KOLGU-4560 file (N, C-alpha, C; in nm, 3 decimals, padded with zeros to 5 digits):
<recs>
<n_xx: 00.086 n_yy: -00.117 n_zz: 00.000 ca_xx: 00.000 ca_yy: 00.000 ca_zz: 00.000 c_xx: 00.090 c_yy: 00.124 c_zz: 00.000 mol: A seq: 1 type: MET>
<n_xx: 00.059 n_yy: 00.219 n_zz: -00.086 ca_xx: 00.141 ca_yy: 00.338 ca_zz: -00.093 c_xx: 00.097 c_yy: 00.440 c_zz: 00.015 mol: A seq: 2 type: ASP>
<n_xx: 00.184 n_yy: 00.536 n_zz: 00.041 ca_xx: 00.162 ca_yy: 00.633 ca_zz: 00.148 c_xx: 00.036 c_yy: 00.718 c_zz: 00.129 mol: A seq: 3 type: LEU>
<n_xx: 00.008 n_yy: 00.769 n_zz: 00.009 ca_xx: -00.116 ca_yy: 00.847 ca_zz: -00.007 c_xx: -00.242 c_yy: 00.766 c_zz: 00.025 mol: A seq: 4 type: PRO>
<n_xx: -00.245 n_yy: 00.641 n_zz: -00.015 ca_xx: -00.361 ca_yy: 00.556 ca_zz: 00.015 c_xx: -00.373 c_yy: 00.534 c_zz: 00.165 mol: A seq: 5 type: THR>
<n_xx: -00.262 n_yy: 00.510 n_zz: 00.230 ca_xx: -00.262 ca_yy: 00.491 ca_zz: 00.375 c_xx: -00.312 c_yy: 00.617 c_zz: 00.446 mol: A seq: 6 type: LEU>
<n_xx: -00.266 n_yy: 00.732 n_zz: 00.402 ca_xx: -00.311 ca_yy: 00.859 ca_zz: 00.461 c_xx: -00.462 c_yy: 00.876 c_zz: 00.444 mol: A seq: 7 type: LYS>
<n_xx: -00.513 n_yy: 00.842 n_zz: 00.329 ca_xx: -00.658 ca_yy: 00.852 ca_zz: 00.304 c_xx: -00.736 c_yy: 00.761 c_zz: 00.397 mol: A seq: 8 type: GLU>
<n_xx: -00.687 n_yy: 00.641 n_zz: 00.415 ca_xx: -00.757 ca_yy: 00.544 ca_zz: 00.501 c_xx: -00.754 c_yy: 00.586 c_zz: 00.647 mol: A seq: 9 type: ARG>
<n_xx: -00.640 n_yy: 00.638 n_zz: 00.691 ca_xx: -00.630 ca_yy: 00.686 ca_zz: 00.830 c_xx: -00.723 c_yy: 00.805 c_zz: 00.849 mol: A seq: 10 type: ILE>
<n_xx: -00.729 n_yy: 00.895 n_zz: 00.752 ca_xx: -00.819 ca_yy: 01.011 ca_zz: 00.761 c_xx: -00.964 c_yy: 00.965 c_zz: 00.770 mol: A seq: 11 type: ALA>
<n_xx: -00.999 n_yy: 00.862 n_zz: 00.696 ca_xx: -01.136 ca_yy: 00.810 ca_zz: 00.700 c_xx: -01.167 c_yy: 00.753 c_zz: 00.838 mol: A seq: 12 type: ALA>
<n_xx: -01.071 n_yy: 00.683 n_zz: 00.896 ca_xx: -01.091 ca_yy: 00.627 ca_zz: 01.030 c_xx: -01.102 c_yy: 00.740 c_zz: 01.133 mol: A seq: 13 type: VAL>
<n_xx: -01.017 n_yy: 00.841 n_zz: 01.120 ca_xx: -01.020 ca_yy: 00.953 ca_zz: 01.213 c_xx: -01.154 c_yy: 01.027 c_zz: 01.207 mol: A seq: 14 type: GLN>
<n_xx: -01.212 n_yy: 01.033 n_zz: 01.090 ca_xx: -01.339 ca_yy: 01.104 ca_zz: 01.076 c_xx: -01.453 c_yy: 01.035 c_zz: 01.151 mol: A seq: 15 type: SER>
<n_xx: -01.437 n_yy: 00.908 n_zz: 01.181 ca_xx: -01.539 ca_yy: 00.833 ca_zz: 01.255 c_xx: -01.536 c_yy: 00.863 c_zz: 01.405 mol: A seq: 16 type: LYS>
<n_xx: -01.429 n_yy: 00.926 n_zz: 01.452 ca_xx: -01.414 ca_yy: 00.953 ca_zz: 01.595 c_xx: -01.527 c_yy: 01.042 c_zz: 01.647 mol: A seq: 17 type: ARG>
<n_xx: -01.561 n_yy: 01.145 n_zz: 01.573 ca_xx: -01.668 ca_yy: 01.235 ca_zz: 01.616 c_xx: -01.801 c_yy: 01.161 c_zz: 01.629 mol: A seq: 18 type: GLU>
<n_xx: -01.826 n_yy: 01.068 n_zz: 01.540 ca_xx: -01.948 ca_yy: 00.989 ca_zz: 01.547 c_xx: -01.950 c_yy: 00.905 c_zz: 01.675 mol: A seq: 19 type: TYR>
<n_xx: -01.837 n_yy: 00.843 n_zz: 01.706 ca_xx: -01.829 ca_yy: 00.763 ca_zz: 01.828 c_xx: -01.852 c_yy: 00.850 c_zz: 01.951 mol: A seq: 20 type: LEU>
<n_xx: -01.795 n_yy: 00.970 n_zz: 01.950 ca_xx: -01.817 ca_yy: 01.061 ca_zz: 02.063 c_xx: -01.964 c_yy: 01.099 c_zz: 02.076 mol: A seq: 21 type: LEU>
<n_xx: -02.030 n_yy: 01.118 n_zz: 01.963 ca_xx: -02.172 ca_yy: 01.153 ca_zz: 01.968 c_xx: -02.255 c_yy: 01.036 c_zz: 02.022 mol: A seq: 22 type: SER>
<n_xx: -02.211 n_yy: 00.915 n_zz: 01.995 ca_xx: -02.282 ca_yy: 00.798 ca_zz: 02.049 c_xx: -02.276 c_yy: 00.795 c_zz: 02.201 mol: A seq: 23 type: LEU>
<n_xx: -02.163 n_yy: 00.837 n_zz: 02.256 ca_xx: -02.149 ca_yy: 00.837 ca_zz: 02.402 c_xx: -02.248 c_yy: 00.931 c_zz: 02.470 mol: A seq: 24 type: LEU>
<n_xx: -02.297 n_yy: 01.029 n_zz: 02.396 ca_xx: -02.392 ca_yy: 01.124 ca_zz: 02.452 c_xx: -02.535 c_yy: 01.069 c_zz: 02.456 mol: A seq: 25 type: GLU>
<n_xx: -02.557 n_yy: 00.955 n_zz: 02.393 ca_xx: -02.690 ca_yy: 00.895 ca_zz: 02.390 c_xx: -02.723 c_yy: 00.832 c_zz: 02.524 mol: A seq: 26 type: GLN>
<n_xx: -02.833 n_yy: 00.871 n_zz: 02.585 ca_xx: -02.866 ca_yy: 00.817 ca_zz: 02.717 c_xx: -02.910 c_yy: 00.670 c_zz: 02.714 mol: A seq: 27 type: PRO>
<n_xx: -02.953 n_yy: 00.622 n_zz: 02.601 ca_xx: -03.004 ca_yy: 00.485 ca_zz: 02.593 c_xx: -02.902 c_yy: 00.386 c_zz: 02.537 mol: A seq: 28 type: ASN>
<n_xx: -02.776 n_yy: 00.417 n_zz: 02.547 ca_xx: -02.671 ca_yy: 00.333 ca_zz: 02.490 c_xx: -02.651 c_yy: 00.204 c_zz: 02.570 mol: A seq: 29 type: LEU>
<n_xx: -02.675 n_yy: 00.211 n_zz: 02.699 ca_xx: -02.665 ca_yy: 00.092 ca_zz: 02.783 c_xx: -02.527 c_yy: 00.029 c_zz: 02.781 mol: A seq: 30 type: GLY>
<n_xx: -02.524 n_yy: -00.103 n_zz: 02.772 ca_xx: -02.399 ca_yy: -00.179 ca_zz: 02.778 c_xx: -02.310 c_yy: -00.152 c_zz: 02.656 mol: A seq: 31 type: ILE>
<n_xx: -02.367 n_yy: -00.101 n_zz: 02.549 ca_xx: -02.286 ca_yy: -00.068 ca_zz: 02.430 c_xx: -02.186 c_yy: 00.044 c_zz: 02.456 mol: A seq: 32 type: LEU>
<n_xx: -02.209 n_yy: 00.119 n_zz: 02.563 ca_xx: -02.117 ca_yy: 00.227 ca_zz: 02.601 c_xx: -01.975 c_yy: 00.172 c_zz: 02.618 mol: A seq: 33 type: ARG>
<n_xx: -01.964 n_yy: 00.052 n_zz: 02.672 ca_xx: -01.834 ca_yy: -00.011 ca_zz: 02.692 c_xx: -01.766 c_yy: -00.034 c_zz: 02.557 mol: A seq: 34 type: VAL>
<n_xx: -01.843 n_yy: -00.082 n_zz: 02.460 ca_xx: -01.788 ca_yy: -00.108 ca_zz: 02.326 c_xx: -01.747 c_yy: 00.021 c_zz: 02.257 mol: A seq: 35 type: ASP>
<n_xx: -01.826 n_yy: 00.125 n_zz: 02.272 ca_xx: -01.794 ca_yy: 00.254 ca_zz: 02.210 c_xx: -01.666 c_yy: 00.310 c_zz: 02.272 mol: A seq: 36 type: VAL>
<n_xx: -01.655 n_yy: 00.302 n_zz: 02.404 ca_xx: -01.533 ca_yy: 00.348 ca_zz: 02.470 c_xx: -01.412 c_yy: 00.270 c_zz: 02.421 mol: A seq: 37 type: ASN>
<n_xx: -01.426 n_yy: 00.140 n_zz: 02.408 ca_xx: -01.317 ca_yy: 00.056 ca_zz: 02.359 c_xx: -01.279 c_yy: 00.095 c_zz: 02.217 mol: A seq: 38 type: GLN>
<n_xx: -01.378 n_yy: 00.119 n_zz: 02.133 ca_xx: -01.350 ca_yy: 00.159 ca_zz: 01.995 c_xx: -01.274 c_yy: 00.292 c_zz: 01.991 mol: A seq: 39 type: ALA>
<n_xx: -01.313 n_yy: 00.386 n_zz: 02.077 ca_xx: -01.243 ca_yy: 00.515 ca_zz: 02.083 c_xx: -01.098 c_yy: 00.497 c_zz: 02.127 mol: A seq: 40 type: LEU>
<n_xx: -01.076 n_yy: 00.415 n_zz: 02.228 ca_xx: -00.941 ca_yy: 00.390 ca_zz: 02.276 c_xx: -00.855 c_yy: 00.327 c_zz: 02.167 mol: A seq: 41 type: GLU>
<n_xx: -00.910 n_yy: 00.229 n_zz: 02.098 ca_xx: -00.834 ca_yy: 00.161 ca_zz: 01.994 c_xx: -00.809 c_yy: 00.253 c_zz: 01.875 mol: A seq: 42 type: GLU>
<n_xx: -00.906 n_yy: 00.335 n_zz: 01.841 ca_xx: -00.888 ca_yy: 00.430 ca_zz: 01.732 c_xx: -00.776 c_yy: 00.529 c_zz: 01.766 mol: A seq: 43 type: LEU>
<n_xx: -00.777 n_yy: 00.581 n_zz: 01.889 ca_xx: -00.673 ca_yy: 00.674 ca_zz: 01.931 c_xx: -00.535 c_yy: 00.609 c_zz: 01.930 mol: A seq: 44 type: ASP>
<n_xx: -00.527 n_yy: 00.484 n_zz: 01.975 ca_xx: -00.400 ca_yy: 00.411 ca_zz: 01.974 c_xx: -00.351 c_yy: 00.390 c_zz: 01.831 mol: A seq: 45 type: GLU>
<n_xx: -00.442 n_yy: 00.355 n_zz: 01.742 ca_xx: -00.406 ca_yy: 00.334 ca_zz: 01.602 c_xx: -00.348 c_yy: 00.461 c_zz: 01.541 mol: A seq: 46 type: LEU>
<n_xx: -00.413 n_yy: 00.573 n_zz: 01.566 ca_xx: -00.366 ca_yy: 00.700 ca_zz: 01.509 c_xx: -00.230 c_yy: 00.738 c_zz: 01.568 mol: A seq: 47 type: VAL>
<n_xx: -00.213 n_yy: 00.720 n_zz: 01.698 ca_xx: -00.085 ca_yy: 00.751 ca_zz: 01.761 c_xx: 00.027 c_yy: 00.663 c_zz: 01.706 mol: A seq: 48 type: GLU>
<n_xx: -00.001 n_yy: 00.536 n_zz: 01.689 ca_xx: 00.099 ca_yy: 00.445 ca_zz: 01.633 c_xx: 00.134 c_yy: 00.485 c_zz: 01.490 mol: A seq: 49 type: GLU>
<n_xx: 00.033 n_yy: 00.523 n_zz: 01.414 ca_xx: 00.056 ca_yy: 00.569 ca_zz: 01.277 c_xx: 00.147 c_yy: 00.692 c_zz: 01.276 mol: A seq: 50 type: TYR>
<n_xx: 00.121 n_yy: 00.785 n_zz: 01.366 ca_xx: 00.203 ca_yy: 00.908 ca_zz: 01.373 c_xx: 00.346 c_yy: 00.878 c_zz: 01.417 mol: A seq: 51 type: LYS>
<n_xx: 00.362 n_yy: 00.779 n_zz: 01.504 ca_xx: 00.498 ca_yy: 00.741 ca_zz: 01.547 c_xx: 00.572 c_yy: 00.671 c_zz: 01.433 mol: A seq: 52 type: ARG>
<n_xx: 00.500 n_yy: 00.591 n_zz: 01.358 ca_xx: 00.560 ca_yy: 00.513 ca_zz: 01.250 c_xx: 00.593 c_yy: 00.600 c_zz: 01.130 mol: A seq: 53 type: THR>
<n_xx: 00.504 n_yy: 00.692 n_zz: 01.100 ca_xx: 00.520 ca_yy: 00.781 ca_zz: 00.984 c_xx: 00.513 c_yy: 00.925 c_zz: 01.035 mol: A seq: 54 type: ILE>
<n_xx: 00.624 n_yy: 00.977 n_zz: 01.087 ca_xx: 00.623 ca_yy: 01.111 ca_zz: 01.149 c_xx: 00.573 c_yy: 01.221 c_zz: 01.057 mol: A seq: 55 type: PRO>
<n_xx: 00.595 n_yy: 01.209 n_zz: 00.928 ca_xx: 00.548 ca_yy: 01.313 ca_zz: 00.837 c_xx: 00.395 c_yy: 01.318 c_zz: 00.831 mol: A seq: 56 type: GLU>
<n_xx: 00.328 n_yy: 01.216 n_zz: 00.878 ca_xx: 00.184 ca_yy: 01.212 ca_zz: 00.877 c_xx: 00.125 c_yy: 01.318 c_zz: 00.969 mol: A seq: 57 type: ALA>
<n_xx: 00.202 n_yy: 01.360 n_zz: 01.068 ca_xx: 00.156 ca_yy: 01.460 ca_zz: 01.164 c_xx: 00.146 c_yy: 01.599 c_zz: 01.100 mol: A seq: 58 type: ASP>
<n_xx: 00.206 n_yy: 01.617 n_zz: 00.984 ca_xx: 00.205 ca_yy: 01.749 ca_zz: 00.919 c_xx: 00.077 c_yy: 01.779 c_zz: 00.846 mol: A seq: 59 type: SER>
<n_xx: -00.017 n_yy: 01.684 n_zz: 00.836 ca_xx: -00.145 ca_yy: 01.707 ca_zz: 00.767 c_xx: -00.242 c_yy: 01.776 c_zz: 00.855 mol: A seq: 60 type: ASN>
</recs>
């Protein structure tokens, strides 16, 4: 996979973060709140690892 494609895919994943945050605001989320929190943690870890691996990615 080339770098531009990877950047596009990471940007697409990052764009989902706001949606996950909006889900946490739902009062009827119940036990799914745990899954949403886990997804947010893993998404943040993925992005941080990407930035450590490809430092130039932080310039976008």
